[in-house]
Steps between C-alpha positions, in 0.01 A plus 500: 500500500348629177409237244644594165332331205517564131286326240628503145202412284548291192879513504694175481844517655750270332740300709865591481737260327506154650132451584409309189322780317185475714296812563468654845169614640395862556665664800254534789730598785803717568750460781858588582741221587801584719754244378851409611695506174674166547459139383310429823214694339517276194132404499369857498772606255383233255132577563566859392747435218300222336154654524342275763371798698325628186356155436320520832367851452769684693695812420794487740740788547831372639711708737838333549696509826821342627351326806181336619498740795474797264223321310291436810561855624358625169182306566482606864539860388239480224742539207417150370230242557694173467848418631755230432679453830692257720413370846710761682284802407189285540574407861602857581166627367303228678670574833421869450131405464487616139188350334682315223368205302752234396359340184760256365864403483647508151863399560749376754875452493776406743733764639872428463846571644799613295843490665847641436730202439783662693283483813504119491124450536394154379187445712263714706690401816810668353323836525606516866721802556432634150350825370156426354276742308120491490215744429320599820124462523472271199500127436879532488507565874263214578709270279817613675363418845366163379833415336699582814261296713528199269879525521491513881602868504348822630534856378764549768721253312520721189540866413179607326488786249177645362535564124273545202532204261657719232773607744601148599715414199742794534520440876590134443751593232670751730518250787276715719282191548571127473157390377154632423147365526246608242266408217559460129618642269751654744680170565529424130617857438765455767626181340526668161670809637751327730549165326745261666533726804159395637296186570144421597452271799218244517207651689213350299171486688599728787261781406285580197377850432155524346356760266133576520196703400356735764223761491305693762196324644266783401624483143438126489148548637420771245663330199441124515462459123821693430695292749375173355585619150850597619560160657361326190750690286779389733395136469507532122841663517636221719371235259656683205835528680510127564406418141739755348803501729750640250267783400418570865869540583541739207193702594585540868870570448413768243249672728727500808813595306689182582728299272302209363776249568513607864128443551515172309763372745277593795165402353452183705560698820174689449194286576207672332155389617186700582384330820405527865650211695651397832845616390364854495365478853829354620706779341276778633497355851878444495558858395255635758668287770835651403352849536373417849829340605717780362284792607458612140127570538259776609448547877259244641497288185391137519513206261236578236230246429588477133224253421216713630613858451767518229458221244188520284466175303153568356589655162762240409279215621211622285700485178743215580399304811787255458748786556381555860622215719506668838334300774238642740344731241 
């Protein structure tokens, strides 16, 4: 890919409000970030909104999308250089032999189940015989299969319906489904919209979806300084978020167009941390195993060797070695 750099001589870029009045350095690099416009992208949202990219010499153009799959497709197609994306698009790309470089996780959060009270669902075992919605090809499907397995059920024990998250609330309200499995804020939105007619069952720890930073391997090879600056900005943004929680909630909710009180209620559900750890390997391998078991993979696909061909820990280790805790590297 072409390396796009721009040096602005002698110009000091001021931080935006909230960065203590410090001055940013001159912009050395330009890149386009394909970003899922959701709280799961909180770290990159803050890095942009609060001037941490500028601080590290970056001029980042943000292209917002509604899914991590769209973000990664933008990078695969050359419309952006850096993607925020979940494990589902990552494993699909890896199994298709796309030369992607997984640089860091920045967030994870549990998926959840919202039920229609009239259906009488109190536990996961009560899903037997019920109509259950999920989103095919995403962490929602993997979560659904894991939840059924934990409850001693199979997909033959339920009626599965493939829906987009935004279509689940009206389907639940109409009684077309009895429950749905998805990520936030769609469960919180369902509770607010349907009130006493719905309940969330306890499924904590069944499956966590991760949100991550991915580029192409060639781009990483050609732009090591840019990538390290980008990750450094993310680390600064994470630290600021933890030190300024109230302001972080305001900033992210404003950017994503979400009511502040809604995000505040969900804030603890989002675990923001720029790392590479065993959890990430486990999630990627679990998702890839689901693809192999379900047939949702390219012909002839095998379990990718994520450690040797997909995850690239070098840049993060160089700037923050304590954030890389993967063994056998």
